[in-house]
C-alpha positions in Angstrom: 19.4 -10.1 17.9 16.0 -9.5 16.1 15.1 -6.6 18.4 18.2 -4.7 17.4 17.1 -4.4 13.8 16.5 -0.7 13.2 13.6 -1.3 10.9 11.4 -2.5 13.8 11.7 0.9 15.4 9.4 2.4 12.8 6.3 0.3 13.5 3.5 0.5 16.1 3.3 -1.9 19.0 0.7 -2.4 21.8 2.1 -2.0 25.3 -1.0 -1.7 27.5 -4.7 -0.9 27.5 -5.9 2.7 27.7 -7.9 1.9 30.8 -4.7 0.9 32.6 -3.2 4.3 32.2 -4.9 6.4 34.8 -3.4 8.1 37.9 -0.2 6.1 38.2 2.8 5.7 35.8 3.0 2.4 33.9 6.3 0.7 33.2 6.6 -1.2 29.8 9.4 -2.5 27.7 9.5 -2.6 23.8 12.3 -3.9 21.7 14.5 -4.0 24.9 13.8 -0.4 25.7 12.3 0.5 29.1 9.5 3.1 28.8 7.2 4.9 31.2 3.6 5.7 30.3 1.4 8.3 32.0 -1.5 10.7 31.4 -0.8 14.4 31.3 -3.1 17.1 32.6 -5.1 17.2 29.4 -5.7 13.5 29.5 -3.2 12.7 26.7 -1.0 9.7 27.0 2.7 10.4 27.2 5.5 7.8 26.6 9.1 8.4 27.3 12.3 6.5 28.3 12.0 5.2 31.9 15.0 7.2 33.0 15.2 10.5 34.8 17.8 12.7 33.0 19.1 13.8 36.4 20.4 10.7 38.1 18.8 8.0 35.9 16.1 6.8 38.5 13.3 4.8 37.0 10.5 7.2 36.5 7.9 4.4 36.6 8.6 4.1 40.3 7.4 7.7 40.8 3.9 9.2 41.0 1.6 11.4 38.9 0.3 14.6 40.4 -1.9 17.0 38.4 -0.8 15.3 35.2 2.9 15.6 36.0 5.2 12.6 36.3 7.2 13.0 39.5 10.6 11.3 39.8 10.9 9.2 43.0 14.5 10.2 43.6 14.6 14.0 43.6 11.1 15.1 42.8 11.7 16.5 39.3 8.4 16.9 37.6 7.6 16.3 33.9 4.4 17.5 32.2 2.9 17.7 28.7 5.2 16.2 26.0 7.8 15.2 28.7 8.6 18.9 29.5 10.5 19.2 32.8 8.4 21.9 34.6 10.1 21.8 38.0 13.4 21.1 39.7 12.6 21.4 43.4 16.2 21.7 44.6 16.6 24.8 42.4 13.7 26.7 43.9 10.3 27.5 42.4 10.4 29.6 39.2 14.1 28.9 38.5 15.0 28.1 34.9 15.1 24.4 34.0 18.1 23.1 32.0 17.2 22.3 28.4 18.6 18.7 28.8 16.2 18.1 31.6 13.2 17.5 29.2 12.3 13.9 28.4 12.8 12.7 24.8 9.2 11.3 24.3 8.3 8.6 21.8 5.3 8.4 19.4 2.2 7.2 21.1 -1.4 6.7 20.1 -4.6 5.4 21.7 -6.7 3.3 19.3 -9.1 0.4 19.9 -8.8 0.8 23.6 -5.1 0.2 23.4 -2.0 2.3 23.8 0.4 1.9 20.9 4.0 3.2 20.8 6.5 3.7 17.9 10.1 4.3 18.9 11.1 5.8 15.6 9.4 7.7 12.8 6.4 5.7 11.8 6.7 3.9 8.5 2.9 3.4 8.4 -0.2 4.0 10.5 -1.8 1.5 12.8 -3.9 -0.9 10.7 -7.6 0.1 10.4 -10.6 -1.8 11.7 -13.7 -0.5 10.0 -15.9 -2.0 12.6 -14.6 0.4 15.2 -16.6 3.2 13.6 -19.7 1.1 12.8 -22.5 1.4 15.3 -23.7 -2.2 14.5 -20.5 -3.5 16.1 -19.3 -3.4 19.7 -15.7 -3.7 20.7 -14.5 -6.0 23.5 -11.0 -5.7 24.9 -9.3 -8.6 26.7 -6.3 -7.2 28.6 -2.6 -7.5 27.9 -0.6 -10.5 28.9 3.1 -11.4 28.9 4.0 -14.5 26.9 7.4 -16.2 27.3 7.9 -16.7 23.6 9.1 -14.8 20.5 6.7 -12.5 18.5 7.9 -14.5 15.4 6.6 -17.7 16.9 3.3 -16.0 17.8 2.7 -14.5 14.4 3.6 -17.8 12.7 1.1 -19.6 14.9 -1.8 -17.1 14.4 -1.5 -17.4 10.7 -1.6 -21.2 10.8 -4.7 -23.5 10.8 -3.0 -26.9 10.6 -2.4 -26.9 14.4 -6.2 -26.7 15.1 -6.8 -30.5 15.5 -3.9 -30.8 17.9 -3.3 -27.7 20.0 -7.0 -26.7 20.1 -8.6 -30.1 20.7 -9.7 -28.9 24.1 -11.7 -26.0 22.7 -12.8 -26.0 19.0 -10.4 -28.4 17.2 -11.7 -31.6 15.6 -9.2 -34.4 15.6 -10.3 -35.9 12.3 -9.9 -32.5 10.4 -6.2 -32.8 9.7 -6.2 -32.1 5.9 -5.8 -28.4 4.9 -7.3 -27.4 1.5 -5.2 -25.5 -0.9 -4.5 -22.0 0.3 -4.5 -19.0 -2.0 -3.0 -15.8 -0.7 -4.5 -12.5 -1.6 -4.7 -8.8 -0.6 -7.7 -8.9 1.8 -7.9 -5.0 2.0 -5.6 -2.1 2.3 -3.9 -3.3 5.4 -4.0 -7.1 5.6 -2.6 -9.8 3.2 -3.8 -13.3 3.8 -6.4 -16.0 2.8 -10.0 -17.0 2.9 -11.1 -20.4 4.1 -13.9 -22.5 5.7 -13.4 -24.7 8.7 -15.6 -26.9 10.8 -15.2 -26.5 14.5 -16.5 -28.0 17.7 -19.1 -25.7 19.4 -20.0 -27.3 22.7 -18.2 -24.7 24.7 -18.4 -21.9 22.2 -22.2 -21.2 22.0 -21.9 -17.9 23.8 -19.4 -16.8 21.2 -21.0 -18.3 18.1 -24.7 -17.8 19.0 -25.4 -21.3 17.8 -26.2 -24.5 19.7 -25.0 -27.1 17.2 -22.2 -29.4 18.4 -20.3 -28.7 15.2 -20.5 -25.6 13.1 -18.9 -24.1 10.0 -16.9 -20.9 10.2 -16.2 -18.8 7.1 -13.0 -17.0 7.8 -10.2 -14.8 6.6 -6.8 -14.6 8.3 -4.1 -12.1 7.3 -1.1 -10.2 8.5 0.1 -6.6 8.8 3.9 -6.3 9.2 5.6 -6.8 11.4 3.6 -8.8 14.0 -0.2 -8.0 13.7 -2.7 -10.6 12.6 -6.5 -10.2 11.9 -8.9 -13.1 11.7 -12.5 -12.6 10.7 -15.2 -15.2 11.4 -18.6 -15.1 9.7 -21.4 -17.4 10.9 -24.4 -18.5 8.8 -26.7 -16.4 11.1 -25.0 -13.2 9.8 -22.9 -12.8 13.0 -19.4 -11.4 12.4 -16.7 -12.0 15.0 -13.6 -10.0 14.2 -10.4 -10.6 16.1 -7.3 -8.4 16.0 -4.2 -10.2 17.5 -1.4 -7.9 18.6 2.0 -9.2 19.5 4.7 -6.8 20.8 8.4 -7.8 21.2 9.5 -7.0 24.8 12.8 -8.7 23.8 13.6 -11.5 21.4 11.9 -14.3 23.5 9.3 -12.4 25.5 6.2 -10.6 24.2 3.1 -8.7 25.1 -0.1 -10.2 23.7 -3.6 -8.9 23.5 -6.6 -9.6 21.3 -9.5 -7.3 20.5 -12.9 -8.4 19.3 -15.6 -6.6 17.3 -19.1 -8.2 17.0 -22.3 -7.2 15.3 -24.5 -9.1 17.8 -27.4 -7.7 19.8 -25.1 -6.9 22.7 -27.2 -9.1 25.1 -24.4 -11.4 26.1 -21.9 -9.7 28.4 -18.5 -9.0 26.8 -16.6 -11.1 29.3 -18.8 -14.1 28.5 -18.2 -13.7 24.8 -14.4 -13.7 25.2 -14.1 -16.7 27.6 -13.9 -19.0 24.7 -11.3 -16.9 22.9 -9.3 -16.7 26.1 -9.3 -20.5 26.4 -8.1 -20.8 22.8 -5.3 -18.3 23.4 -4.3 -20.2 26.6 -3.8 -23.3 24.5 -1.6 -21.4 22.0 0.4 -20.0 24.9 1.1 -23.4 26.5 2.5 -24.7 23.2 4.4 -21.7 22.1 6.2 -21.3 25.5 7.6 -24.8 24.9 9.3 -23.7 21.6 12.6 -21.9 22.2 14.2 -19.0 20.4 13.2 -16.8 17.5 11.6 -18.5 14.4 14.3 -18.4 11.7 13.4 -16.2 8.8 15.7 -18.2 6.6 13.2 -20.5 5.0 15.8 -23.2 4.6 16.2 -23.5 8.4 12.7 -25.1 8.8 10.6 -27.4 6.6 7.3 -25.9 5.2 4.5 -27.5 3.3 1.4 -26.2 1.4 -0.5 -25.4 4.6 2.3 -23.2 5.7 1.9 -20.8 2.8 0.7 -17.9 4.9 3.6 -18.1 7.3 6.1 -18.5 4.4 4.8 -15.4 2.8 4.8 -13.4 6.0 8.4 -14.6 6.8 9.5 -13.6 3.3 8.1 -10.1 3.7 9.4 -9.7 7.2 12.9 -10.7 6.1 12.6 -8.1 3.3 11.5 -5.5 5.7 14.4 -6.2 8.1 16.9 -6.1 5.2 
């Protein structure tokens, strides 16, 4: 199974949005491991196995009081860094057994998202320079569950040859089936990919593009950061930049979390929800198609047929296979 590969434990994955971690515990699953997420008294997010060390009750079914996670079975309380601070049945002030503390996992909040790493991180979360640029605003979209493999999702997000087919209801143009020669390059310190131009339908995307023309040209880059993160940048002739970070997290081999985050250097006059309606519709088209494709995408290149337009996915698969060993 892909999720049992130890190398995947050392990378960062999105599990929820920061806004969704407030006064209740949140249950998530990454690489087949059940986790519980909550906020401690100082506001920091804590992530730990969703298992009380006492009698293995799911801690996500409990509550949070004064920043402490309270087990629903016997009321054991866990505070900062998963430290067990109270065992009610033993009486107040009694010593807590050392094995009662939760073995927390690495967690970060970045871009309005909660990221976890189950092992020692091999690298940091990829950077988005626009996050610290006051000319840009960030728009979060929520986290969904897709019934498909992260490998299928990453392959799809790197691909443009499906545009005239899967995205005919949003921006795809049926006649634009030929894909010009793709040249792969290092886009920056974190992403490897390619640059290209593509004509797209714009009837339903004016709020996103800021243009009224029926067909417009996007100047784009698309690249990957191992194992399953993709970034696409869209530059319009008006000077508007629309940057998209696509995050796929393996719940198990064939189920995944998905979220996208947008940064834009617009005048902020269009509400964020209006801006992302078009991107949500595009994602919904991808989801419908990908959930029809079963199993994990084979990393053995001989198992599927690839052509010139598949060069980004071929390179990503090659590097992922090398990472997994």
